[in-house]
DOKOLRO-870407 format. One record per atom (N, C-alpha, C, CB): atom name; chain; x negated, y, z negated. Coordinates in nm, 2 decimals, padded with zeros to 4 digits. Glycine has a CB too. Layout:
REM residues N
 atom kette     c1     c2     c3
   CA     A      X      Y      Z
...
REM end
This chain:
REM residues 57
 atom kette     c1     c2     c3
    N     A -02.07 -01.76 -03.24
   CA     A -01.97 -01.81 -03.14
    C     A -01.86 -01.71 -03.13
   CB     A -01.92 -01.95 -03.18
    N     A -01.81 -01.65 -03.24
   CA     A -01.69 -01.56 -03.23
    C     A -01.73 -01.44 -03.15
   CB     A -01.65 -01.53 -03.37
    N     A -01.85 -01.39 -03.17
   CA     A -01.90 -01.27 -03.10
    C     A -01.91 -01.29 -02.95
   CB     A -02.03 -01.22 -03.16
    N     A -01.95 -01.41 -02.91
   CA     A -01.96 -01.45 -02.77
    C     A -01.82 -01.45 -02.71
   CB     A -02.03 -01.58 -02.75
    N     A -01.72 -01.51 -02.78
   CA     A -01.59 -01.51 -02.73
    C     A -01.53 -01.37 -02.72
   CB     A -01.50 -01.60 -02.82
    N     A -01.55 -01.29 -02.82
   CA     A -01.50 -01.15 -02.82
    C     A -01.56 -01.07 -02.71
   CB     A -01.53 -01.08 -02.96
    N     A -01.69 -01.09 -02.68
   CA     A -01.76 -01.02 -02.57
    C     A -01.70 -01.07 -02.44
   CB     A -01.91 -01.04 -02.58
    N     A -01.68 -01.20 -02.43
   CA     A -01.62 -01.25 -02.30
    C     A -01.48 -01.20 -02.28
   CB     A -01.62 -01.40 -02.31
    N     A -01.40 -01.19 -02.39
   CA     A -01.27 -01.13 -02.38
    C     A -01.27 -00.99 -02.34
   CB     A -01.19 -01.15 -02.51
    N     A -01.36 -00.91 -02.39
   CA     A -01.38 -00.77 -02.36
    C     A -01.42 -00.75 -02.21
   CB     A -01.48 -00.70 -02.45
    N     A -01.51 -00.83 -02.17
   CA     A -01.55 -00.82 -02.03
    C     A -01.44 -00.86 -01.93
   CB     A -01.68 -00.91 -02.00
    N     A -01.37 -00.96 -01.97
   CA     A -01.25 -01.01 -01.89
    C     A -01.15 -00.90 -01.88
   CB     A -01.19 -01.14 -01.94
    N     A -01.12 -00.83 -01.99
   CA     A -01.02 -00.73 -01.99
    C     A -01.06 -00.61 -01.91
   CB     A -00.99 -00.68 -02.13
    N     A -01.19 -00.57 -01.92
   CA     A -01.25 -00.46 -01.84
    C     A -01.24 -00.49 -01.69
   CB     A -01.39 -00.43 -01.88
    N     A -01.27 -00.62 -01.65
   CA     A -01.27 -00.66 -01.51
    C     A -01.12 -00.65 -01.46
   CB     A -01.32 -00.80 -01.49
    N     A -01.03 -00.69 -01.54
   CA     A -00.89 -00.69 -01.50
    C     A -00.84 -00.54 -01.48
   CB     A -00.80 -00.75 -01.61
    N     A -00.89 -00.45 -01.57
   CA     A -00.85 -00.31 -01.55
    C     A -00.90 -00.26 -01.41
   CB     A -00.91 -00.22 -01.66
    N     A -01.03 -00.29 -01.38
   CA     A -01.08 -00.25 -01.25
    C     A -01.00 -00.31 -01.14
   CB     A -01.23 -00.28 -01.24
    N     A -00.96 -00.43 -01.15
   CA     A -00.89 -00.50 -01.04
    C     A -00.75 -00.43 -01.02
   CB     A -00.87 -00.65 -01.07
    N     A -00.68 -00.40 -01.13
   CA     A -00.55 -00.34 -01.12
    C     A -00.57 -00.20 -01.06
   CB     A -00.48 -00.33 -01.26
    N     A -00.67 -00.13 -01.11
   CA     A -00.70  00.01 -01.05
    C     A -00.72  00.00 -00.90
   CB     A -00.81  00.07 -01.12
    N     A -00.80 -00.10 -00.86
   CA     A -00.83 -00.11 -00.72
    C     A -00.70 -00.15 -00.64
   CB     A -00.93 -00.22 -00.70
    N     A -00.62 -00.23 -00.69
   CA     A -00.50 -00.27 -00.62
    C     A -00.41 -00.14 -00.61
   CB     A -00.42 -00.38 -00.70
    N     A -00.40 -00.06 -00.72
   CA     A -00.32  00.06 -00.72
    C     A -00.37  00.16 -00.61
   CB     A -00.33  00.13 -00.85
    N     A -00.50  00.17 -00.60
   CA     A -00.56  00.26 -00.49
    C     A -00.53  00.20 -00.35
   CB     A -00.71  00.27 -00.51
    N     A -00.53  00.07 -00.33
   CA     A -00.50  00.01 -00.20
    C     A -00.36  00.03 -00.17
   CB     A -00.54 -00.14 -00.20
    N     A -00.27  00.01 -00.26
   CA     A -00.13  00.03 -00.24
    C     A -00.10  00.18 -00.21
   CB     A -00.04 -00.02 -00.36
    N     A -00.16  00.27 -00.28
   CA     A -00.14  00.41 -00.25
    C     A -00.19  00.45 -00.11
   CB     A -00.22  00.49 -00.36
    N     A -00.30  00.40 -00.07
   CA     A -00.35  00.43  00.06
    C     A -00.26  00.37  00.17
   CB     A -00.50  00.37  00.08
    N     A -00.21  00.25  00.14
   CA     A -00.11  00.19  00.24
    C     A  00.01  00.27  00.25
   CB     A -00.08  00.05  00.20
    N     A  00.06  00.32  00.14
   CA     A  00.18  00.41  00.14
    C     A  00.16  00.54  00.21
   CB     A  00.23  00.43  00.00
    N     A  00.04  00.59  00.19
   CA     A  00.01  00.72  00.26
    C     A  00.00  00.70  00.41
   CB     A -00.13  00.78  00.21
    N     A -00.06  00.58  00.45
   CA     A -00.07  00.55  00.60
    C     A  00.07  00.54  00.66
   CB     A -00.15  00.43  00.62
    N     A  00.16  00.47  00.59
   CA     A  00.30  00.45  00.64
    C     A  00.37  00.59  00.64
   CB     A  00.38  00.35  00.55
    N     A  00.35  00.67  00.54
   CA     A  00.41  00.80  00.54
    C     A  00.36  00.89  00.66
   CB     A  00.38  00.87  00.41
    N     A  00.23  00.88  00.69
   CA     A  00.17  00.96  00.80
    C     A  00.23  00.91  00.93
   CB     A  00.02  00.94  00.80
    N     A  00.24  00.78  00.95
   CA     A  00.30  00.73  01.07
    C     A  00.45  00.77  01.09
   CB     A  00.29  00.57  01.08
    N     A  00.52  00.76  00.98
   CA     A  00.66  00.80  00.99
    C     A  00.68  00.95  01.02
   CB     A  00.74  00.77  00.86
    N     A  00.59  01.03  00.97
   CA     A  00.59  01.18  01.00
    C     A  00.56  01.20  01.15
   CB     A  00.49  01.26  00.92
    N     A  00.46  01.12  01.20
   CA     A  00.43  01.13  01.35
    C     A  00.55  01.10  01.43
   CB     A  00.31  01.05  01.38
    N     A  00.62  00.99  01.40
   CA     A  00.73  00.94  01.48
    C     A  00.84  01.04  01.47
   CB     A  00.78  00.80  01.43
    N     A  00.86  01.10  01.35
   CA     A  00.97  01.20  01.33
    C     A  00.95  01.32  01.42
   CB     A  00.99  01.24  01.19
    N     A  00.83  01.36  01.44
   CA     A  00.80  01.49  01.51
    C     A  00.77  01.47  01.66
   CB     A  00.67  01.55  01.45
    N     A  00.79  01.35  01.71
   CA     A  00.78  01.33  01.85
    C     A  00.89  01.40  01.92
   CB     A  00.77  01.18  01.89
    N     A  00.87  01.44  02.04
   CA     A  00.97  01.51  02.12
    C     A  01.07  01.41  02.19
   CB     A  00.91  01.60  02.22
    N     A  01.03  01.29  02.20
   CA     A  01.11  01.19  02.26
    C     A  01.12  01.07  02.17
   CB     A  01.05  01.15  02.40
    N     A  01.23  00.99  02.17
   CA     A  01.24  00.88  02.08
    C     A  01.15  00.77  02.13
   CB     A  01.38  00.83  02.08
    N     A  01.11  00.68  02.04
   CA     A  01.03  00.57  02.07
    C     A  01.09  00.47  02.16
   CB     A  00.98  00.50  01.94
    N     A  01.22  00.44  02.13
   CA     A  01.30  00.35  02.22
    C     A  01.42  00.42  02.26
   CB     A  01.33  00.22  02.14
    N     A  01.42  00.48  02.38
   CA     A  01.54  00.56  02.42
    C     A  01.66  00.47  02.43
   CB     A  01.52  00.63  02.56
    N     A  01.77  00.52  02.39
   CA     A  01.90  00.44  02.40
    C     A  01.94  00.42  02.55
   CB     A  02.01  00.51  02.32
    N     A  01.98  00.31  02.57
   CA     A  02.03  00.28  02.71
    C     A  02.18  00.26  02.71
   CB     A  01.96  00.15  02.77
    N     A  02.24  00.30  02.81
   CA     A  02.39  00.27  02.82
    C     A  02.41  00.15  02.90
   CB     A  02.46  00.39  02.89
    N     A  02.50  00.07  02.85
   CA     A  02.53 -00.06  02.91
    C     A  02.67 -00.06  02.97
   CB     A  02.51 -00.18  02.82
    N     A  02.69 -00.12  03.08
   CA     A  02.82 -00.13  03.14
    C     A  02.87 -00.28  03.12
   CB     A  02.83 -00.09  03.29
    N     A  02.98 -00.30  03.06
   CA     A  03.03 -00.43  03.04
    C     A  03.12 -00.48  03.15
   CB     A  03.10 -00.43  02.91
    N     A  03.14 -00.40  03.25
   CA     A  03.23 -00.45  03.36
    C     A  03.15 -00.45  03.49
   CB     A  03.35 -00.36  03.37
REM end
């Protein structure tokens, strides 16, 4: 019985490592996508939302 519990604990810990690794890769890919988009916006020749002048009178 002890060996079964030890094997189950080992399998659970290995599964958790794979899950954390997968989440880390997903977060890294999301960060890279945000970085790419921000670089594209920075290098545009015109602003995304041009400033408008408002007259209050």
